C-alpha positions, 0 to 999 in steps of 0.5 A: 237553440233559443227558448222555444214557443209552443204556440196554440194547437187544438185537438180534434172534436173527438179528443176534445170531447174526451177531455171535456169529461173533466173528472174521470172514474175507475172501471171495476166490474164493468162499471165506471165508479168513483174512487172510494176516497173520492179524490182526484189528481191532475194530469198535465200537458207537459209542453205547457203545464196546463191541466187537461184532466182530473184522474181518479185517485184509486187506493188499496180499497179500490184495488181490492174491489177490482181484484175481486171483480177480476177473480169472479170474472175468471172463476164464474164469469162468461170469459172462461167459458167462451171458446177461443174463437169467441175470445179472438173475435172480441180481441179483433173488435177491440182492434177495429175500434182502436183503428176507427178512433186512431186519431183521437187516441194519438192526440190524447197520447200526445197531450198527456205524454208530450210526444210528437203526434207522428210518433203515436199516430204512425208508430205506437198506436198502430203497434198497439192495434197490431198487438190485439190482432196478432194475439187474436190470431193466437188465441185459438192456437193454444194447444197442449201435446200428448206424451209417449211415456216409458211407464211400465207398471200400469195394470195388465191390459191398460195403457197410459195416456199422458198429455199436457194442457195450457191453462190461463194463469188467472188474475193478472195485474198489469202495471205500465209506464208513462213513456209509451203508454198505449202500446205498452198497455196493449203488449200486456193486455192482448196476450193475457186476454188471448190466454183467457186471463182477467186483468187489473190495469194500473197505468202510470199516474202521469199518463192515464188518458189513453188507458181510460179511452182504451177501456171504454173501447174494450167495453164497447167491443163486448168484453164481459164485466170484470175481465178488464178493470182499471185502477188509476192512482199513485204507484206507491199506493194502488200499484204497490197494493196490486203487486202484493195482493194475495189473489193476483196470480201474475204481475206484468210490469214495464218500468224502471229497474228500481220499481221492478225490484220493489215489485219482486219483493212485493210478489213474494207473499204468494209467490206470484209469477212476475215478468219485468221489462226494465231499464236499458243502456243500449249500445249502438256500434258503427263498424268501419264498413257501415253505410254511414248515409244510413247509420248516422241518421239511424243512430240519431233516431235510435236516441232522439226518437220520443225524446230518448224516453224509450227503454231501448234507446241507443244511448251509447254509440261506439264508432270505429276510429276510422269513421269516428269523426264523420259519425260525430259530425253527422250526429251533431248535425242531425241533432241540431236539425231537430225541431222542438215544439208542441206535439200537436204541431205537425212541424214538430220532430220532438216534443217535451219530456213527460214533465219538468221534473224529469227534464231537470233530472235529465239535465243533471246528467248533462251537468255531471258529464261536463263535470267529468270532463265530457265535451258537449257538442250540441244541446244540453239546455232545458227550455220551453214555457214549462221547462220540460224540453231538453235539447238533443245533446251529444257528448264525447270524451267521457271515461268508461265509468262516467255516470252519463255513460253508465246510468239510464238517462231516459232523455235525448242525450247521446254519449259517443265513444271510439273503438279500434277492434271488435274485441274492444267494442264487445267488452265496452258494449257488455260493460253494463248492468243492463242488457235490453237491446243493442244495434250494429251497423255494418255491411258485412252480414257475416261479421255482424251476425257473429258480433250479435251473438257476443252482445249481452242483450235481449234484442240485437238489431242489424242496420236498424234500431227499434224495429218492432213487430207484434211477432218479435219477442222483446225483453232483457237480460241482467238488470233489464228484467226477465220474461218477454213481451210480444211474440209467442213467447209473451203468450207463455207468460200468461199460461200454466202448463198442466200434465195429465197422466191417465191409466185407460 
């Protein structure tokens, strides 16, 4: 591919009006306020490198104020006193407002993160809305249970009445990454609010725009002051202070494994609860009986969707030796057909990576693969006016311990290997420090389900990849973290179980 031109694309009037605000503020205790230090930092359109806004640089002092506001709202504010149905109604109103502003939200996500507009408009933003609707439905369904005990030493004539209550954990710090900002934010906020918690939200510094707009909509929906607080700023400053804050009861984090370890260390001071959805190196397995007309485009989409900047990206492809050549040929053809361009261009299949710095990091993995004897069948180049585009890349011929096969690249780079039997591919797929997701393509459902049970992954897709729904738990094993987002399992992250035992 030659160097690309991103053209000139204008956002809608609504998105432009938000951009025209220029300098953004923090949201603490129901008010938009300046950062205590008064500072800002720029956020860029990664396709062009142009500055599209100034983000308030919140620091430790601002985190202190936000946590205090969240604590007051939890302990004495109206949120805790509301009935579950009242909380549910507010969550539904948030979803309604997001739906009414879906085009603006999708454009802001594209401008800030770079993703092709269709990714946000038809996949991620609807997914974020679904999170609020799903957990709005669960809010009135939080219930404990009565327990028949075998206690036999109660006073004569008395009985034991024992039961459990599920109560909100308290103040939650939600720290989200830059790759899919709005939907990952919703996956933290919706269950926490349904449980009755209050929050301090810390978005990634590269992609804060949709978090800012979402909080505006949440306030408009009638969320009481202090229930949601937004601190934009650098992770090493604002994020670190939030993770270690002694009055935060829980941290919900999605991001890199390295940052996850730092959050666990920071949480030790008050032994706050932590859930982590971290990195992945997800294997995709194409069995000899797979429908290749579905498996080849499905495996290509598993890695090239959102430029490979997805935790569950299918970055390791194992094709049975009987279909290996067809798979490589098909995936290479699919990669070459992907049109790179500005995310707002309706013809764009894949936008830039989040920054030129990240593109350079991805390119370094491609160079390491070449140095380790890999064959690059297509792509491999950094391009675009901001050096932020990485061409879809397919690599074969690497040893099992090659860097590009073992480490999370987080870009549009696929390594393909062949295998001859099931035991061999299970061993190869499980030979990773990660365990987030996996995919299997096979027309033999019995064999596929048996294979799924042998894979070390929090989620296994059969004849599909990245099939998300608000009802389906997502999370990992090993160094991909612990705890689950989405589904009823996610709600439990934000609830404490209390046992009450009474002599009556």
